[in-house]
NUVONU-289476 format. One line per 10 residues: for each residue y, z, x of C-alpha. Coordinates in steps of 0.1 Angstrom, whole numbers, plus 5000, padded with zeros to 4 digits. Layout:
N
Y/Z/X | ...
//
This chain:
431
4247/9205/3893 | 4231/9215/3860 | 4199/9196/3852 | 4174/9196/3824 | 4147/9181/3846 | 4113/9196/3849 | 4098/9174/3876 | 4079/9193/3903 | 4084/9184/3940 | 4047/9173/3943
4049/9149/3913 | 4083/9136/3923 | 4070/9129/3957 | 4040/9111/3942 | 4062/9089/3920 | 4085/9081/3949 | 4055/9072/3971 | 4042/9050/3943 | 4075/9031/3943 | 4072/9024/3980
4036/9014/3982 | 4022/8984/3964 | 4004/8951/3966 | 4025/8939/3995 | 4006/8964/4017 | 3975/8942/4010 | 3991/8912/4028 | 4019/8921/4051 | 3999/8937/4080 | 3981/8905/4084
4012/8883/4080 | 4031/8903/4106 | 4002/8900/4130 | 4001/8862/4125 | 4039/8860/4132 | 4042/8883/4162 | 4007/8893/4173 | 4003/8929/4186 | 4041/8930/4191 | 4043/8932/4153
4039/8970/4157 | 4075/8970/4170 | 4085/8953/4138 | 4068/8980/4118 | 4086/9007/4139 | 4120/8989/4132 | 4111/8988/4095 | 4106/9026/4095 | 4140/9032/4112 | 4157/9010/4085
4137/9027/4058 | 4149/9061/4070 | 4185/9049/4068 | 4181/9034/4034 | 4164/9066/4022 | 4194/9086/4031 | 4219/9062/4017 | 4201/9060/3983 | 4197/9097/3983 | 4234/9101/3986
4241/9075/3960 | 4216/9090/3936 | 4230/9125/3941 | 4266/9114/3936 | 4259/9090/3907 | 4237/9088/3876 | 4228/9052/3872 | 4207/9031/3847 | 4222/9000/3863 | 4206/9009/3896
4214/8987/3927 | 4237/8964/3907 | 4258/8994/3894 | 4261/9009/3929 | 4274/8977/3943 | 4298/8972/3914 | 4311/9008/3920 | 4320/9000/3956 | 4327/8963/3957 | 4337/8953/3922
4321/8935/3892 | 4314/8901/3908 | 4296/8916/3937 | 4276/8938/3913 | 4266/8908/3892 | 4257/8888/3923 | 4234/8916/3935 | 4219/8919/3900 | 4211/8882/3900 | 4195/8885/3935
4173/8913/3922 | 4163/8892/3891 | 4156/8861/3912 | 4136/8882/3937 | 4114/8895/3909 | 4109/8860/3894 | 4100/8845/3928 | 4080/8876/3939 | 4058/8878/3908 | 4038/8846/3916
4035/8856/3952 | 4021/8891/3943 | 3996/8872/3921 | 3987/8850/3952 | 3980/8882/3971 | 3956/8894/3944 | 3941/8859/3941 | 3933/8858/3978 | 3912/8890/3975 | 3894/8876/3945
3887/8844/3965 | 3872/8864/3994 | 3849/8881/3969 | 3838/8848/3953 | 3834/8831/3987 | 3859/8804/3977 | 3886/8789/3997 | 3922/8780/3990 | 3914/8764/3957 | 3897/8796/3945
3926/8817/3957 | 3952/8795/3938 | 3930/8795/3907 | 3927/8832/3906 | 3964/8836/3912 | 3972/8813/3883 | 3949/8834/3860 | 3966/8866/3871 | 4000/8852/3865 | 3991/8840/3830
3976/8873/3823 | 4006/8894/3834 | 4030/8871/3815 | 4008/8874/3783 | 4007/8912/3787 | 4044/8915/3791 | 4052/8892/3762 | 4028/8911/3741 | 4047/8943/3747 | 4023/8959/3771
4038/8983/3796 | 4024/8998/3827 | 4028/9035/3822 | 4039/9059/3850 | 4005/9076/3848 | 3987/9043/3853 | 4009/9033/3882 | 4002/9067/3898 | 3965/9063/3894 | 3965/9028/3910
3986/9039/3939 | 3962/9068/3945 | 3934/9042/3945 | 3953/9021/3971 | 3959/9052/3993 | 3922/9061/3991 | 3912/9025/4001 | 3936/9025/4030 | 3923/9058/4043 | 3887/9046/4040
3895/9013/4057 | 3915/9029/4086 | 3891/9058/4092 | 3859/9039/4086 | 3868/9009/4108 | 3881/9030/4137 | 3849/9029/4157 | 3853/8991/4159 | 3887/8993/4174 | 3891/8976/4208
3921/8980/4232 | 3915/8944/4244 | 3927/8932/4210 | 3962/8942/4220 | 3964/8915/4247 | 3985/8894/4250 | 4010/8918/4235 | 4038/8893/4229 | 4022/8859/4223 | 4050/8843/4204
4081/8856/4222 | 4107/8882/4213 | 4122/8863/4184 | 4089/8866/4166 | 4096/8904/4162 | 4127/8895/4142 | 4108/8871/4121 | 4080/8897/4114 | 4106/8924/4106 | 4123/8901/4081
4090/8895/4063 | 4080/8932/4065 | 4112/8942/4047 | 4093/8933/4015 | 4076/8967/4021 | 4110/8985/4020 | 4117/8975/3984 | 4116/9008/3965 | 4139/9032/3983 | 4164/9028/3955
4139/9045/3932 | 4154/9079/3941 | 4183/9073/3917 | 4165/9082/3884 | 4145/9110/3900 | 4177/9131/3907 | 4182/9138/3870 | 4145/9148/3865 | 4143/9174/3893 | 4144/9211/3884
4165/9219/3915 | 4178/9187/3932 | 4196/9206/3960 | 4163/9222/3971 | 4138/9196/3961 | 4154/9162/3969 | 4153/9166/4007 | 4116/9176/4005 | 4108/9147/3982 | 4124/9122/4006
4108/9138/4037 | 4073/9138/4021 | 4076/9102/4009 | 4089/9090/4042 | 4062/9107/4063 | 4034/9095/4040 | 4045/9059/4039 | 4051/9060/4076 | 4016/9071/4082 | 4001/9045/4059
4022/9016/4072 | 4015/9024/4109 | 3979/9034/4103 | 3970/9001/4085 | 3991/8980/4110 | 3974/8996/4141 | 3939/8992/4125 | 3945/8956/4116 | 3955/8948/4152 | 3929/8970/4169
3899/8962/4148 | 3904/8926/4136 | 3918/8912/4169 | 3921/8874/4167 | 3915/8876/4130 | 3943/8901/4124 | 3964/8873/4109 | 3941/8872/4078 | 3956/8870/4043 | 3933/8898/4032
3934/8924/4060 | 3923/8953/4038 | 3893/8934/4026 | 3883/8926/4062 | 3888/8963/4073 | 3867/8975/4043 | 3839/8951/4052 | 3838/8968/4087 | 3841/9003/4072 | 3817/9002/4043
3798/8969/4047 | 3793/8940/4022 | 3807/8961/3993 | 3841/8962/4010 | 3855/8929/3997 | 3844/8937/3961 | 3862/8971/3962 | 3893/8955/3976 | 3893/8927/3951 | 3891/8951/3921
3919/8972/3935 | 3940/8941/3943 | 3937/8927/3907 | 3946/8961/3891 | 3976/8966/3914 | 3988/8930/3909 | 3988/8933/3871 | 4004/8968/3870 | 4030/8961/3897 | 4041/8927/3883
4042/8941/3848 | 4064/8970/3859 | 4088/8948/3878 | 4091/8922/3850 | 4098/8950/3825 | 4125/8965/3847 | 4141/8931/3854 | 4142/8924/3816 | 4162/8956/3811 | 4186/8946/3838
4190/8911/3823 | 4198/8927/3790 | 4225/8948/3806 | 4240/8916/3822 | 4242/8898/3788 | 4254/8928/3768 | 4290/8926/3755 | 4315/8951/3766 | 4332/8979/3747 | 4326/8987/3710
4305/8956/3706 | 4281/8968/3733 | 4278/9002/3716 | 4272/8986/3682 | 4246/8962/3695 | 4210/8970/3689 | 4190/8977/3720 | 4186/8945/3739 | 4158/8932/3759 | 4134/8912/3737
4151/8878/3742 | 4157/8885/3779 | 4121/8895/3784 | 4109/8862/3769 | 4133/8842/3790 | 4123/8861/3821 | 4086/8854/3814 | 4093/8817/3809 | 4113/8816/3841 | 4086/8834/3860
4060/8810/3846 | 4081/8779/3856 | 4088/8792/3891 | 4051/8802/3894 | 4041/8766/3887 | 4064/8754/3915 | 4052/8780/3940 | 4015/8776/3932 | 4020/8738/3933 | 4037/8740/3966
4010/8762/3980 | 3983/8738/3966 | 3998/8708/3983 | 4002/8726/4016 | 4040/8722/4015 | 4046/8760/4015 | 4029/8784/4038 | 4024/8821/4029 | 4052/8830/4054 | 4076/8806/4037
4066/8819/4002 | 4073/8855/4011 | 4106/8846/4029 | 4126/8839/3997 | 4120/8870/3976 | 4123/8891/4008 | 4157/8875/4016 | 4168/8881/3980 | 4159/8918/3982 | 4175/8921/4016
4207/8908/4000 | 4204/8935/3973 | 4202/8962/4000 | 4231/8945/4019 | 4253/8948/3989 | 4243/8984/3983 | 4249/8995/4018 | 4282/8977/4020 | 4293/8995/3988 | 4281/9028/4002
4304/9024/4032 | 4333/9025/4007 | 4319/9051/3983 | 4304/9077/4006 | 4320/9100/4032 | 4311/9117/4065 | 4279/9111/4084 | 4262/9094/4055 | 4290/9068/4055 | 4282/9061/4092
4245/9057/4084 | 4254/9033/4056 | 4274/9012/4080 | 4245/9012/4105 | 4221/9003/4077 | 4244/8974/4066 | 4245/8960/4101 | 4208/8963/4106 | 4199/8947/4073 | 4224/8919/4080
4208/8913/4114 | 4173/8911/4099 | 4186/8888/4072 | 4196/8863/4099 | 4159/8857/4106 | 4152/8846/4070 | 4158/8810/4080 | 4158/8784/4051 | 4156/8812/4025 | 4192/8820/4031
4201/8788/4013 | 4183/8801/3982 | 4201/8834/3985 | 4235/8816/3988 | 4227/8796/3956 | 4218/8828/3937 | 4249/8847/3949 | 4272/8819/3940 | 4256/8815/3906 | 4259/8853/3899
4295/8853/3911 | 4307/8824/3889 | 4289/8831/3857 | 4310/8846/3829 | 4312/8883/3831 | 4297/8905/3803 | 4297/8942/3802 | 4308/8965/3830 | 4275/8976/3845 | 4290/9010/3849
4298/9014/3812 | 4276/9035/3791 | 4243/9030/3809 | 4259/9023/3842 | 4272/9044/3871 | 4292/9075/3866 | 4298/9104/3889 | 4278/9135/3882 | 4300/9162/3867 | 4295/9186/3896
4277/9170/3925 | 4258/9197/3944 | 4256/9198/3982 | 4223/9187/3995 | 4213/9202/4029 | 4222/9180/4058 | 4196/9158/4074 | 4183/9138/4045 | 4208/9143/4018 | 4245/9137/4013
4270/9160/4029
//
């Protein structure tokens, strides 16, 4: 395949790792420990197995197709326009519901720093949500360089927290290993799938690599190994060091307090605020582009239309603000727990992956098709543990399927086969 990319393997790996790590890492180790206790480590291992399968599937799709439509366009290519639009709406709904929750994560770290309780956490979350909506409406964009710097900061903090708190680890904290029964592992895995969002980011990288055939397997391997080390390292440290307090909403802050002393929560709060603003801004910007693609007319009218996105961006911010009020209000009254809040966006993103893997079983061939089938079955099984959130997913899917269809997501900026797909070495790429 002929490419004009000039992205090095190291930088591509850093960008991909940046897509896989984010603010959810600040909350999920503690949330998984609360749901399943020490047995949550099994949920993390299952997550890594699913991540490996998703990595291969999206590598194959990214190698075979160029796509600006992303997950929605992949699904449309394999399952048809209605399925593609349903997946697109699930992605949009996941972003809208997820943005306030990411702000809650950042708000929790600010509350720990200020010594406040639930009220301080909710107040800080509301301020962060207003700030990110104002930034996005004002046209501010989180640049790739800024995202990369913030992810490097997160990586550094995790290393300091894990290594610095290691002397305080106790094997006794692993007992009892399974305090809430085997089903709790499924519940923890369902929540942890929020960490798996990002594997589809390989799609745009394939056109930016100098030599995709040689570089792509290395990029995937590096990203997988690095994220595996960080996920497992933070999960093990949370369980080993914090023990009965492992179910904290701010595990990184607690670990940093052990590692570096009283300054730990302040460092964690600053990082949490920066990551919250940058990550939420990036997702809302991307979602606005997808919303514009959904609304665009087809054919010549689409091509003659000026670049869309401004109106969609405003509507998206308004929707995010409205949903944010509901979520923060529910959290303030105690009607919604953190687990319940995380469940809905996670279920929506799981549905996105379900559509993509189902489409991949029809698009791909050989061993990668088998892996896509296994990934589909595994994601479907995990989705069964989403509980009440499945009702929200069903509503979004039905809405996306019955709404009037606009442009073909594969047209123009959508999916199209690469002119001469190159063979990627077996193992991590497409045969």
